[in-house]
C-alpha positions as CSV (number, residue, x, y, z in Angstrom):
1,M,-71.9,170.5,-45.5
2,L,-68.9,168.7,-47.2
3,E,-71.1,165.7,-47.7
4,G,-74.0,167.8,-49.0
5,K,-76.3,166.9,-46.1
6,R,-76.9,170.6,-45.4
7,L,-76.8,173.5,-47.8
8,P,-77.0,177.3,-47.4
9,V,-80.4,178.0,-49.0
10,M,-81.2,181.6,-49.8
11,E,-84.7,180.9,-51.0
12,E,-87.1,178.2,-52.4
13,F,-90.1,179.0,-54.5
14,Y,-92.5,177.5,-57.2
15,S,-92.6,179.4,-60.4
16,L,-92.0,179.2,-64.2
17,Q,-88.6,179.0,-65.8
18,G,-88.0,182.4,-67.3
19,E,-84.9,181.8,-69.4
20,G,-83.3,179.5,-71.9
21,F,-84.5,176.2,-73.4
22,H,-87.1,175.4,-70.8
23,T,-88.8,178.8,-70.7
24,G,-92.4,178.7,-69.5
25,E,-92.1,175.4,-67.7
26,A,-93.2,175.0,-64.1
27,A,-90.5,174.1,-61.6
28,W,-89.4,174.3,-58.0
29,F,-86.5,176.7,-57.6
30,I,-83.8,176.3,-55.0
31,R,-81.4,179.2,-54.8
32,I,-78.2,178.3,-52.9
33,G,-76.2,181.1,-51.2
34,G,-72.6,181.7,-51.9
35,C,-70.9,183.0,-55.1
36,D,-67.3,183.9,-55.8
37,V,-67.9,185.0,-59.5
38,G,-69.5,188.4,-58.7
39,C,-71.2,189.6,-61.9
40,Y,-71.8,193.3,-61.7
41,W,-75.2,192.9,-63.3
42,C,-76.4,190.2,-60.9
43,D,-79.9,190.9,-59.7
44,V,-79.5,188.7,-56.6
45,K,-76.3,190.0,-55.1
46,E,-77.7,189.2,-51.7
47,S,-76.9,185.6,-52.6
48,W,-73.2,186.1,-52.7
49,N,-72.4,185.8,-49.0
50,A,-73.2,182.2,-48.0
51,E,-72.9,183.2,-44.3
52,L,-76.1,185.2,-44.6
53,H,-78.1,182.1,-45.4
54,P,-78.9,179.4,-42.9
55,L,-77.8,175.8,-43.4
56,I,-80.8,173.6,-44.1
57,D,-80.9,169.9,-43.9
58,T,-81.0,168.6,-47.5
59,D,-83.7,166.1,-46.7
60,I,-86.0,169.1,-45.8
61,I,-85.1,170.7,-49.1
62,V,-86.0,167.5,-51.0
63,N,-89.3,167.2,-49.1
64,N,-90.2,170.8,-50.0
65,A,-89.5,170.2,-53.6
66,S,-91.5,167.0,-53.7
67,A,-94.6,168.8,-52.4
68,N,-95.1,170.6,-55.7
69,P,-97.0,169.3,-58.8
70,A,-94.1,169.9,-61.2
71,K,-91.5,167.2,-60.8
72,A,-88.7,169.4,-61.9
73,V,-86.2,171.3,-59.7
74,I,-83.9,174.1,-60.8
75,I,-80.8,174.6,-58.7
76,T,-79.4,178.1,-59.0
77,G,-77.5,180.6,-57.0
78,G,-75.1,182.1,-56.2
79,E,-72.9,179.4,-57.7
80,P,-74.3,176.0,-56.7
81,L,-71.2,174.1,-57.7
82,N,-69.3,175.6,-54.8
83,Y,-71.1,172.7,-52.9
84,N,-71.4,169.0,-52.9
85,L,-74.7,168.4,-54.7
86,I,-74.5,164.6,-55.1
87,Y,-76.8,163.8,-52.2
88,L,-79.3,166.4,-53.2
89,C,-79.5,165.1,-56.8
90,D,-79.7,161.5,-55.7
91,E,-82.5,162.1,-53.2
92,L,-84.5,164.2,-55.8
93,H,-84.1,161.4,-58.4
94,K,-85.4,158.9,-55.9
95,K,-88.6,160.8,-55.7
96,G,-88.9,161.0,-59.5
97,I,-87.9,164.6,-59.7
98,K,-85.8,165.9,-62.6
99,T,-82.7,168.0,-61.8
100,F,-81.8,171.1,-63.7
101,L,-78.6,173.1,-63.0
102,E,-77.9,176.8,-63.6
103,T,-74.1,177.4,-63.2
104,S,-71.3,179.7,-64.4
105,G,-69.2,176.5,-64.8
106,S,-66.4,178.0,-62.7
107,E,-66.2,174.8,-60.6
108,P,-66.1,171.1,-61.7
109,L,-69.5,169.5,-62.2
110,N,-70.8,167.2,-59.4
111,G,-74.1,165.6,-58.9
112,S,-76.3,163.8,-61.4
113,W,-78.2,166.2,-63.7
114,D,-81.0,165.9,-66.3
115,W,-80.1,169.3,-67.7
116,V,-77.0,171.5,-67.3
117,C,-77.1,175.2,-68.3
118,V,-73.7,176.8,-68.4
119,S,-73.7,180.6,-68.4
120,P,-70.0,181.6,-68.7
121,K,-68.5,184.7,-67.1
122,K,-65.4,186.4,-68.3
123,Q,-64.1,187.2,-64.8
124,S,-64.2,183.5,-63.8
125,P,-64.4,181.3,-66.9
126,P,-65.7,177.8,-66.9
127,V,-63.4,174.9,-66.1
128,E,-62.6,173.1,-69.4
129,E,-64.3,169.8,-68.6
130,I,-67.7,171.3,-68.0
131,Y,-68.1,172.5,-71.5
132,K,-68.7,169.0,-72.9
133,Q,-71.2,168.4,-70.1
134,A,-73.4,171.4,-71.0
135,D,-76.8,170.8,-72.5
136,E,-77.3,174.5,-72.9
137,L,-74.9,177.4,-73.2
138,K,-76.4,180.8,-72.3
139,V,-74.1,183.8,-72.9
140,I,-75.1,187.2,-71.4
141,I,-74.6,190.1,-73.8
142,T,-73.8,193.4,-72.2
143,K,-71.8,195.0,-75.1
144,E,-71.0,194.3,-78.7
145,S,-67.6,192.7,-77.9
146,D,-69.4,189.9,-76.0
147,F,-70.3,188.2,-79.2
148,E,-66.7,187.2,-79.6
149,W,-66.7,185.8,-76.1
150,A,-69.9,183.9,-77.0
151,E,-68.2,182.3,-80.0
152,C,-65.1,181.3,-77.9
153,N,-67.4,179.4,-75.6
154,A,-69.5,177.9,-78.3
155,A,-66.4,176.4,-79.9
156,K,-65.9,174.3,-76.7
157,V,-69.3,172.7,-76.2
158,S,-70.6,169.6,-77.8
159,E,-72.5,169.7,-81.1
160,A,-75.7,168.8,-79.2
161,C,-75.5,171.8,-76.9
162,I,-78.1,174.4,-77.5
163,L,-76.7,178.0,-77.9
164,F,-78.4,181.0,-76.4
165,L,-77.6,184.7,-76.4
166,Q,-79.4,186.7,-73.7
167,P,-79.4,190.5,-73.3
168,E,-78.4,191.8,-69.9
169,W,-81.6,193.1,-68.4
170,S,-80.5,196.7,-67.7
171,K,-79.3,197.0,-71.3
172,H,-81.8,194.9,-73.1
173,N,-83.2,197.8,-75.1
174,Q,-79.8,198.6,-76.5
175,M,-78.6,195.0,-76.9
176,M,-81.8,193.4,-78.4
177,P,-81.4,194.8,-81.9
178,L,-77.7,193.7,-82.0
179,I,-78.6,190.2,-80.8
180,I,-81.4,189.8,-83.3
181,D,-79.1,190.9,-86.1
182,Y,-76.3,188.6,-84.9
183,I,-78.6,185.6,-84.8
184,L,-80.0,186.3,-88.3
185,K,-76.4,186.1,-89.5
186,N,-75.4,183.2,-87.2
187,P,-78.5,181.0,-86.9
188,K,-76.8,178.4,-84.8
189,W,-77.7,180.8,-81.9
190,R,-81.1,181.3,-80.3
191,I,-82.3,184.3,-78.3
192,S,-83.1,183.9,-74.6
193,L,-85.2,186.5,-72.7
194,Q,-85.7,187.0,-69.0
195,S,-89.4,186.4,-69.6
196,H,-90.1,186.2,-65.8
197,K,-89.3,189.9,-65.5
198,Y,-91.8,190.7,-68.3
199,M,-94.4,188.5,-66.5
200,R,-93.5,190.0,-63.1
201,I,-93.0,186.6,-61.4
202,P,-90.0,185.4,-59.3
């Protein structure tokens, strides 16, 4: 597992990206088990314990991904950067598949990525070096004070990084008006919605 030849995969599935810049695009999702960040609003808490998820040969994971018409793979978790993802990325690229990462940024970046989405969490903030490697910053808004947290993170990313504010799903009715108002006043931000939940798809 240290060489990334086997990974604890919780699930793999073909769907549409529901959040952020690539919303609506088809992709193969690989959810890797294991997370030490522990967001209270996480809707896949069953991914946290890596021991619950079997180690799968990375070559099998790559073959599963390459069997789908969309040549894009989204690696999510859990926290994928708890693992060595270099071999996985290299093998996917050999098959002409683009690699997209969803991470809290709590661990240093490894692997070769076509797109990196960093979604920072207060309880386990991103490592400093990952900010400049982010193509997309997606900050979850659970309360009004989270806007200040969002700005602290936005100050650390590159100018090319695209900025998103996303309401936490269980509070989206309360947070949505605040986010809309904030973006109208601060148009460097965009809104991200968990559209897959509205569409009732994985």
